[in-house]
N, C-alpha and C positions, 0 to 999 in steps of 0.2 A: 746563488749557483753558477760564481765565477771558479769555486774547486772544481764544480762537477767538471765546470769547460777545460779547466786545467789536465783534469787527468784523463778525459776523453783523450784530448790533442795528446799528450802524452803518451798512452795506449797505442794509439793510433800511428804515431809517428814513430814508434819502438816496431810496430810490424812492419810499415810500408817501407822503409828506410832498411830491411835487412832484407839484401833479396834472395838470399836462400831460401829465408820464412817466406817469403812473395809466393815461389815457384812453388814450395813444398806445399803451401795451403792452398791455395788458388789454382794455379796454372797447373802441377802435372796429375793432379788426380782425376782432374775434368778431360784431360787430354789421353789417361791411361782408360777412364771408363769409355770415350769414343773408340778409342781403339781395340779395347776388350772386345766389344760388343758387334764394332764394324769387323771383329776377326770371328767370332762365333757365326754372323752373320751372311761373310763369305762362305765360310765350312759348311752350316747348312747348304745355303744355295746349290755348292757346290755337290751335296752327297744327296740332294735331290734331284738335281741334273744327269750324275751320275746313274743312279735308280730309275730316271724315265728314259735314258739311253742306252740300259745296258740289255745287250740279247739273251735274253733268260735260255736257259740249257733244258732241253724238257723230254721227255722220254715217255711213249703213249705205248700201252700194250691190250690186244686185244681191240684194235681201232677198227671199226667198221667201214667198208670199201668206201662211203663216199664223205669219209669223214674230212677227208683233206680237201676235199675240194670246197668246204665250210669253210677251213683255216685260209685258203686261197681268197672266197670270198671277202672276207673280213678285213683280208690284208693284214693278219695277225704275223710278226717277224718273232723267231725265233727259230735256235739251233734245236728242230724237232727228230728224234730218233724212234722207231716204231721197233716194238718188240713182238714176238710172236706168243701165242699162249703160253706155250710150253718153255720160257725162256725164264732164268730165274732173275726175282730185282732186287736181291740181298743188296747187292754189290751198290745198286741206284740209290737205296736208303738209305746202306752206307754213306756216299755219296752225298746226300741231303742234307746229313747228319755234318758231316765236315763243311757244308757251303759249296761244295765244288759243282752240285748240279742243284738246278734248281727246284722242279718239277716232276713230279711222275703220275701222272693219270691212267687207272686200269679201268678197261669197261669188261661186264659181263662175259662170260665166253655165252657166245650165240646169241649177245645183247639185240640184232636186227632184227632175227627171226623171234624173239622175244616180243619182241613190241608189234612185229607185224600179227603176230598171233594172237594181239589181244583183241577179246570181245567183248567181254563183259565185267562185272566188277569182282574183284576175286581172284583175275587172270594175275600170275605174277607182271613184275613189272620191274625192269632191270635196271643196274645202279653202275654209275660213274663217279668213283670215288678217286680220291686228290690227294697223295702224300708230300706234305712241305713242309719246311722248317719256319714257323714264325720268329724266330731269335735271329735270322737269316736276311737284313732288308732285299736283296735280289729276290730270295724263294718267296715272301710273304707277297710281293710283285706282282710275281709273276702268276701266285696261285690264284690272287685276285682280280688278275689281267685276263689271264686265259678261263676264267669262269665265267666272267660277263660278259665277252668278247667273243667266245668260241665257243662255250658250252650253251649257253644260253639261246645263241642264235641256232645252232644245231637242233636244239631242242623245240624249237619256232618251226623251222624245216620240216619237223617231223610232226610236228601239230598239223601242219599244213596239209601235208601228203594224207594224214589219216581223216578230218573233217573236213578238207578239200576250201573251206574259209574259214581260218579261226578265229574273225572275230565274233563268232558265233559263241564261242567262251566268252568276250568283252560284255558282259553285263553294262555297265556303267565305265567310265574314262574319271580319273581322280585326278585334277588339276596339268591339263592337258600343257597349259603356259604356265609352270609353277613360281616365276619372276610376276605374274599379273595380279597374282594374287597376295603378294608383299605390303605388309602395312607397317612401317615402321618411322619412330622420330631419326632422321640421322645424325643429330646432334646429339643425341641419348646414345644412340648405338656406336658412335666414335667415343661416347666421353666412357661408355661401360669400359674398354681395355686397359684406358688411364686409370678408371676408380679403382680398378683389381691391384695394380700399382704402383702408380703416386704418392698413393696415402702411405705407406710402407717405406717406399724411398724417400720421400719427403722428410720423413721423423726421423727415421736413421741418420741422415744427411745434419739435419739440425742440430741434433744430438750428439751426431760424434763431433762436428764444426765447433761448438760450444766444449766436449769435453776436452778438446787439442787445444783451443784456446786458453779455456779456463782454467785447468790446471796449472797449466806456464805462467798466468799471469798472476794468479794469489801463491800460490803453495808454491810456486820457483821464487816468485820473488821473496816470501817468508824464508827458502832456505840461502839464498845471495843477500839477504838482507837488504835489499829496496825496500822492503815494504816497512820496515821498522822505522827509515828515515824519512818516511812519507806518514805516517802517524803519529811521529814527534814535531811534523809541519802545522800551523796553524790553521791549516783548512779541516773541517768538523770533519768527519767518521763516516756521518750519514753521505758525506760528499764525495768522500771516497768509494763506499759500497755503490752509492747510484752512481759515479762513474767509470765504475769498475765494469758494471753489470753494463752499463750503457754503448761502453765501447766494444765489450766483449757481443752486444746483442748485434751492431754493426758489424762488427768483422763475421759473426757465423752468416748472419743474413746476405750479405756478399759471397760466403763460399757456397750458400744453399742454393742461392742463386743459378752459379755457376755450375754445381754439379745438377741439379733439378733439370738444365738444360743440356748440359753432356748426357742425361740419361734419356731425356727424350730423343735428343737425336738417335744417340747409340740405339733405342728402342725400334724407332722406325726402318734404321736401319736392320736390325737383328730381324725383325718381323716383315721385311720385305711390304706382303701388299697393306700391311698396317699402318704407313703412313698413307695413303689414300682415305682409308678408314677414317684417319683422325682430323685429316683434312677438313670435314664435317664439322667438325666442334669448335663450337662459337660459345663465346660468352658476352653476359653481358654488362655493363659499365659496372652494373649493383654489383653482379658475380664475381667481379675482376677486386672490387672495391671489399668485398668479405671474403675474397682468399687472403687479399693482402694483412687485413685484419689478421686472422684468424692465425698465419704465418708471424706476424710479429708479436701477436700473443705468445705464441708456443716456446718462439724465440725469447724470448724472454723467460718464461717458464724454463727451460731448458738449461739457459746460463744458470738464473740464479739454482734449481737443484745440483749442477758442477761448483756452483761459488760455495754454495753450504757447506758440501764434503771436501773444497780446497782448505776454505779458512781451519775447519776441525783437525785437519788431518797435518800430519809433523815435516809432512817429506812427500814428495813427488809418487815413490812407489807406495807408499803408504795410499794416498790420495786413490793410484790406479786400482789400487782393490776396492776400495771403500765405492769406489764409482761404478763398478762392473756390475752389481743386481741393480742398479738404476739403469743401466743400458740394456739389461736385460728387461725391464720392466716395460721398456719403452719399443722394446722388439715384441715384445709379449701385446701387448696393449693394439699395435699395426698389426701384427699378423693375424690376429683375427679377425681384421679389415676383409681381407683378400677371398677368406672362403663364405663371404654374406655380403655378396653384391647385390644388390635390388631387394633385399628382405628389407621391412620395415621397422625400426626401432623405436620403443617407447621413449617419451620425453625423456624419463630417467637416468636414460642412457649420455643421453648429453650430456649429464653432471658429473660426468666421471670422468677426472682430468685423463689426459693421454690418447686414452678409447676413445673418447668425445672431440679429441683434434682430428683421427682418422677418419672417423665415421663421420661425423662433418664434411670434410673433404672430400670424402666416395660422394655424398650425395651432392654436393654442389658440381663436380665432373659431371653428376648428369642432369644437372639441373634438377633438382628435388628437395635444396636445404630450403626448409620456411622460415623466416624471417625470426619466429619463434623459437626452433632451433638452433638458430646461428646466436639467437643473443644469450644461452641459457648458455651455450658451448663456450662461448670468450669470456661470459662470466664466470663460469665457475674454476675458469683457466686463470684468468686476474684475482683472484681473490686467491686463488693458491698460489702463485705466483710472487703477491704482495706479502702473505702470510710467510714464506721462504724470506723473501727480503729483509722481514723486519726481525727475522731471527740470524739471518746474517748481519747485522747492524749493531744485535746486541751483542753478537760472537766479537765484533769489529772492539767494539767496546771493553770488552774482556782482556785487559794485560795478559793471565794467566793463558789464553789460547791464543792471543797475537802473536807471545814472543815465546809461545813450547815452553812456557813457565813448568 
């Protein structure tokens, strides 16, 4: 095993003694991820605050005499202009379309009289129409707020006038205290958000790390001629293969940990309140061990997948072309889990390489991964990784392949 140790030492030394490589592989991507998510979070926060503080421009046509008192009573703030029945609203609708005006509210003519004259079923009921632009944030918010705060309050006032006591219409209440009826596992609830994103991000980052390092470590050395001199050394070729894969696995694991931490921090800044929700996520020692084992096996599998391509490719450009379908396959297997969080999977799905890693991590994050599912997942991933390693070893023993003959 001395040969393996020497190869690992050589590969790690090559990377960590190159300052530019360390910055580009480990530091810069993590910083960029956090900065990107932080900027997005700040922009979203500012946009939401801007919508909340915006004073809407509202035009109201045929408003009843007592309607303004309701607006004052509920404390609704807005630039309100009242229109008479004979005034045209075409220019106002055009302004809503352009985003210059937020809302137009039109009461039927004789609105109050129609309500007062209502005696029995079949009598006419007046209508209040609202015109807004759902494509404009200000207009959309104005429509929702005005309807909920003002029109609903006015409706209650008129019902009280008609009936004297509107509680006559209240047959029963539904959840007067909604929070009192909430029954939830906070650990699972917090984990569901992570379970939707992290399996995808972990898989993509692990494969990206393996791809960036593996192509240069094998195909790059074939091009530079350094791999040929290594093959001619007294070290067994099987030891060279294992040493290469172990060193690539170590480097990929380091980069994936950095990327994952950066993404988690970035997501917290992006989601704002999500950080509080994720604070309840807790893992048992067994779950931590399971996650560690799955990531190690996934790292080794992805390193082996990239390595088999790098071995057969004549140059890095060719290797990049060959590895792209694998990258798409990893993305597809990970994306499928983003929209299936919470749905139960048959045991056979945990034997499908790549996809099984994603659903296993997803179940782990919500505390639902069983030992059987964990065993099937790790076992199937390990078997595939070992088969690929065997193929790589055979390729290393082929002079035609290794020397591009």
